[in-house]
C-alpha positions as a LaTeX table, in Angstrom:
\begin{tabular}{lrrr}
\hline
Residue & $x$ (\AA) & $y$ (\AA) & $z$ (\AA) \\
\hline
Met1 & $-111.58$ & 168.57 & 34.24 \\
Lys2 & $-113.85$ & 169.86 & 31.37 \\
Val3 & $-117.53$ & 170.25 & 31.63 \\
Val4 & $-119.80$ & 171.33 & 28.98 \\
Ala5 & $-122.83$ & 173.06 & 29.04 \\
Thr6 & $-125.35$ & 175.52 & 27.00 \\
Ser7 & $-126.65$ & 178.82 & 28.08 \\
Arg8 & $-130.40$ & 179.03 & 28.60 \\
Thr9 & $-132.66$ & 181.97 & 28.73 \\
Glu10 & $-135.89$ & 180.30 & 30.17 \\
Gln11 & $-135.85$ & 180.15 & 33.71 \\
Gly12 & $-138.20$ & 179.36 & 36.76 \\
Ser13 & $-139.53$ & 176.12 & 38.17 \\
Gly14 & $-141.51$ & 175.14 & 35.11 \\
Ala15 & $-138.20$ & 175.49 & 32.83 \\
Ser16 & $-136.06$ & 173.74 & 35.40 \\
Arg17 & $-138.72$ & 170.74 & 35.27 \\
Arg18 & $-138.81$ & 170.53 & 31.52 \\
Leu19 & $-134.95$ & 170.69 & 31.49 \\
Arg20 & $-134.80$ & 167.61 & 33.99 \\
Arg21 & $-137.42$ & 165.58 & 32.13 \\
Ala22 & $-135.04$ & 166.09 & 28.84 \\
Gly23 & $-132.08$ & 164.84 & 30.82 \\
Gln24 & $-130.64$ & 168.13 & 31.33 \\
Val25 & $-129.41$ & 170.02 & 34.73 \\
Pro26 & $-130.32$ & 173.62 & 35.02 \\
Gly27 & $-127.53$ & 175.28 & 36.65 \\
Ile28 & $-125.75$ & 178.89 & 37.07 \\
Val29 & $-122.27$ & 180.30 & 36.75 \\
Tyr30 & $-121.38$ & 183.58 & 38.78 \\
Gly31 & $-118.62$ & 185.69 & 40.26 \\
Ala32 & $-115.65$ & 187.31 & 39.04 \\
Gly33 & $-117.32$ & 190.58 & 38.72 \\
Gln34 & $-119.40$ & 189.44 & 35.61 \\
Glu35 & $-122.90$ & 188.75 & 35.24 \\
Ala36 & $-124.44$ & 185.65 & 36.45 \\
Lys37 & $-125.35$ & 183.25 & 33.34 \\
Ala38 & $-127.94$ & 180.58 & 33.53 \\
Ile39 & $-126.78$ & 177.23 & 32.03 \\
Ser40 & $-128.03$ & 173.57 & 31.35 \\
Ile41 & $-125.60$ & 170.42 & 31.62 \\
Glu42 & $-126.31$ & 166.95 & 30.47 \\
His43 & $-127.26$ & 165.18 & 33.25 \\
Asn44 & $-125.57$ & 161.59 & 32.93 \\
Pro45 & $-122.18$ & 162.73 & 32.59 \\
Leu46 & $-122.60$ & 165.57 & 35.65 \\
Trp47 & $-123.73$ & 162.60 & 37.99 \\
His48 & $-120.88$ & 160.45 & 37.17 \\
Ala49 & $-118.64$ & 163.60 & 37.61 \\
Val50 & $-120.00$ & 164.78 & 40.89 \\
His51 & $-119.07$ & 161.29 & 42.47 \\
Lys52 & $-115.13$ & 161.84 & 41.76 \\
Glu53 & $-113.12$ & 163.42 & 44.61 \\
Val54 & $-111.13$ & 165.70 & 41.85 \\
Phe55 & $-114.48$ & 167.34 & 40.51 \\
His56 & $-115.10$ & 168.87 & 44.00 \\
Ser57 & $-111.41$ & 170.23 & 44.73 \\
Ser58 & $-109.93$ & 171.55 & 41.38 \\
Ile59 & $-110.52$ & 174.02 & 39.04 \\
Leu60 & $-112.97$ & 172.92 & 36.21 \\
Asp61 & $-112.89$ & 173.98 & 32.55 \\
Leu62 & $-116.52$ & 175.00 & 31.70 \\
Glu63 & $-117.23$ & 175.13 & 28.06 \\
Ile64 & $-120.42$ & 177.34 & 27.57 \\
Asp65 & $-121.63$ & 177.68 & 23.76 \\
Gly66 & $-117.93$ & 176.78 & 22.87 \\
Lys67 & $-116.31$ & 179.41 & 24.93 \\
Ser68 & $-114.49$ & 178.13 & 28.11 \\
Glu69 & $-113.84$ & 179.77 & 31.26 \\
Gln70 & $-112.11$ & 178.38 & 34.67 \\
Val71 & $-114.63$ & 177.67 & 37.54 \\
Leu72 & $-115.15$ & 175.97 & 40.82 \\
Leu73 & $-118.03$ & 173.85 & 41.94 \\
Arg74 & $-120.06$ & 175.76 & 44.62 \\
Thr75 & $-122.74$ & 173.57 & 45.59 \\
Tyr76 & $-125.47$ & 171.26 & 43.85 \\
Gln77 & $-128.49$ & 169.89 & 44.88 \\
Ala78 & $-129.38$ & 165.89 & 44.62 \\
His79 & $-133.27$ & 164.68 & 44.60 \\
Pro80 & $-133.90$ & 163.09 & 48.10 \\
Tyr81 & $-134.22$ & 159.76 & 46.55 \\
Lys82 & $-133.55$ & 159.29 & 43.05 \\
Gln83 & $-130.23$ & 159.39 & 41.24 \\
Gln84 & $-130.78$ & 162.93 & 39.98 \\
Ile85 & $-128.83$ & 166.38 & 40.47 \\
Gln86 & $-131.70$ & 168.91 & 40.61 \\
His87 & $-129.56$ & 172.09 & 40.25 \\
Ile88 & $-125.96$ & 172.92 & 40.06 \\
Asp89 & $-124.06$ & 176.24 & 40.78 \\
Phe90 & $-120.38$ & 177.29 & 39.64 \\
Leu91 & $-118.24$ & 180.23 & 40.88 \\
Arg92 & $-116.14$ & 181.95 & 38.18 \\
Val93 & $-112.18$ & 182.13 & 39.18 \\
Asp94 & $-110.26$ & 185.22 & 38.78 \\
Pro95 & $-106.69$ & 183.93 & 38.22 \\
Ser96 & $-105.50$ & 187.34 & 39.93 \\
Lys97 & $-107.28$ & 186.79 & 43.36 \\
Pro98 & $-106.48$ & 184.02 & 45.77 \\
Ile99 & $-109.53$ & 181.53 & 46.22 \\
Gln100 & $-110.54$ & 179.50 & 49.56 \\
Val101 & $-111.36$ & 175.96 & 48.78 \\
Ala102 & $-112.30$ & 172.87 & 50.93 \\
Val103 & $-110.00$ & 170.14 & 49.63 \\
Pro104 & $-109.59$ & 166.41 & 50.41 \\
Leu105 & $-107.27$ & 165.14 & 52.98 \\
His106 & $-105.55$ & 161.78 & 52.21 \\
Phe107 & $-104.07$ & 160.33 & 55.37 \\
Ser108 & $-101.30$ & 157.39 & 55.40 \\
Gly109 & $-99.08$ & 155.65 & 57.79 \\
His110 & $-101.24$ & 155.24 & 60.53 \\
Thr111 & $-100.87$ & 151.62 & 60.58 \\
Glu112 & $-97.31$ & 151.82 & 60.67 \\
Ser113 & $-97.08$ & 154.55 & 63.28 \\
Pro114 & $-95.71$ & 153.61 & 67.05 \\
Ala115 & $-99.18$ & 154.39 & 68.54 \\
Val116 & $-100.86$ & 151.59 & 66.74 \\
Lys117 & $-98.01$ & 149.29 & 66.31 \\
Leu118 & $-96.59$ & 149.40 & 69.69 \\
Tyr119 & $-99.42$ & 150.75 & 72.03 \\
Ala120 & $-102.62$ & 149.20 & 70.06 \\
Gly121 & $-103.69$ & 152.73 & 69.70 \\
Gln122 & $-107.27$ & 153.62 & 68.09 \\
Val123 & $-106.65$ & 156.02 & 65.05 \\
Thr124 & $-109.62$ & 158.76 & 64.42 \\
Phe125 & $-109.80$ & 160.75 & 61.31 \\
Val126 & $-111.64$ & 163.78 & 62.72 \\
Ala127 & $-111.83$ & 165.50 & 59.20 \\
Asn128 & $-111.70$ & 164.49 & 55.57 \\
Gln129 & $-111.40$ & 167.93 & 54.17 \\
Leu130 & $-109.70$ & 171.18 & 55.00 \\
Thr131 & $-110.03$ & 174.81 & 53.71 \\
Ile132 & $-107.02$ & 176.19 & 52.26 \\
Glu133 & $-106.27$ & 179.46 & 50.38 \\
Cys134 & $-104.21$ & 179.97 & 47.02 \\
Met135 & $-103.99$ & 181.16 & 44.05 \\
Ala136 & $-105.84$ & 179.26 & 41.35 \\
Asp137 & $-102.92$ & 177.82 & 39.38 \\
Lys138 & $-101.73$ & 176.46 & 43.01 \\
Leu139 & $-104.51$ & 174.40 & 43.85 \\
Pro140 & $-103.55$ & 171.12 & 44.98 \\
Glu141 & $-105.91$ & 168.11 & 44.39 \\
Phe142 & $-105.74$ & 167.03 & 47.97 \\
Ile143 & $-103.50$ & 167.49 & 50.98 \\
Ala144 & $-101.53$ & 164.29 & 52.24 \\
Ile145 & $-101.21$ & 163.59 & 55.68 \\
Asp146 & $-98.71$ & 161.57 & 56.87 \\
Cys147 & $-99.74$ & 159.70 & 60.26 \\
Ser148 & $-96.67$ & 157.60 & 61.04 \\
Val149 & $-95.43$ & 160.42 & 63.28 \\
Leu150 & $-98.35$ & 159.65 & 66.10 \\
Asp151 & $-97.13$ & 157.86 & 69.20 \\
Ile152 & $-97.36$ & 158.17 & 72.88 \\
Thr153 & $-96.47$ & 161.37 & 73.08 \\
Lys154 & $-97.82$ & 162.91 & 69.82 \\
Arg155 & $-101.35$ & 161.79 & 69.91 \\
Ser156 & $-102.80$ & 164.33 & 67.61 \\
Ile157 & $-102.21$ & 165.94 & 64.16 \\
His158 & $-103.39$ & 169.73 & 63.81 \\
Ala159 & $-103.70$ & 172.18 & 60.63 \\
Ser160 & $-100.87$ & 173.88 & 61.99 \\
Asp161 & $-98.42$ & 170.68 & 61.83 \\
Leu162 & $-99.16$ & 170.11 & 58.02 \\
Thr163 & $-96.43$ & 171.09 & 55.33 \\
Leu164 & $-98.38$ & 172.40 & 52.52 \\
Pro165 & $-97.47$ & 172.80 & 49.09 \\
Glu166 & $-95.80$ & 176.07 & 48.05 \\
Gly167 & $-98.22$ & 179.18 & 47.92 \\
Val168 & $-101.17$ & 177.23 & 49.94 \\
Thr169 & $-101.93$ & 178.26 & 53.48 \\
Val170 & $-104.75$ & 177.53 & 55.76 \\
Pro171 & $-107.02$ & 180.59 & 56.55 \\
Asp172 & $-107.45$ & 181.82 & 60.05 \\
His173 & $-110.79$ & 182.39 & 60.88 \\
Gly174 & $-110.43$ & 183.02 & 64.16 \\
Gln175 & $-110.64$ & 179.70 & 64.80 \\
Gln176 & $-108.51$ & 177.02 & 67.30 \\
Asp177 & $-105.78$ & 174.92 & 65.18 \\
Ser178 & $-108.31$ & 172.30 & 64.23 \\
Ser179 & $-107.37$ & 168.74 & 65.16 \\
Leu180 & $-107.22$ & 166.74 & 61.76 \\
Val181 & $-106.48$ & 163.04 & 63.22 \\
Thr182 & $-106.18$ & 161.86 & 66.66 \\
Val183 & $-105.12$ & 158.52 & 68.37 \\
Lys184 & $-106.49$ & 156.97 & 71.39 \\
Ile185 & $-104.28$ & 154.84 & 73.41 \\
Lys186 & $-105.45$ & 152.75 & 76.30 \\
Asn187 & $-104.43$ & 153.96 & 80.01 \\
Ser188 & $-102.48$ & 150.57 & 80.79 \\
Ala189 & $-100.35$ & 150.97 & 77.51 \\
Ala190 & $-99.42$ & 154.60 & 78.22 \\
Lys191 & $-98.76$ & 153.71 & 81.78 \\
Ala192 & $-96.30$ & 150.54 & 80.63 \\
Ala193 & $-94.48$ & 152.94 & 78.28 \\
Gly194 & $-94.05$ & 155.26 & 80.83 \\
Asp195 & $-92.83$ & 152.81 & 83.14 \\
Ala196 & $-90.48$ & 151.26 & 80.57 \\
\hline
\end{tabular}
């Protein structure tokens, strides 16, 4: 996905207000051992871009004054009630180093699972994204989770259960194996299954 920006020299809150009034969004791009660069981006295309899932979880082609570099969206600030982006930050990607990115989770198969079809289980999606680590060229747009395996004996899917694309791992930050989706089955249905 391509983002077109121009470099800017004026900084500070007054300069940022002037940019916003002119339909531009102030921003910054930093990282990969290079100096941070102040940029501005046309607001309307950016407003539509930030509402696309792929914009948040893929390597972006940021063109600044005609020169391209690969970046990740790091953060952006939106106005509390206006449809306006106030500021945006991008992180440069070093192709020789792994990156950590939160990517969306796409769930499927839960309505066909035995837990739902046979036992009227109620599925809860605990997380909607997962932080992964990989080289920039291996970054997936999303992680697919097949929930059709949910049953009376398997009532949750954890990060460790996932079959990840080649070169993709889930970093261990000393946290427990997080649950991504669970199913709750009423005791009566579980008991009936046990008696069967």
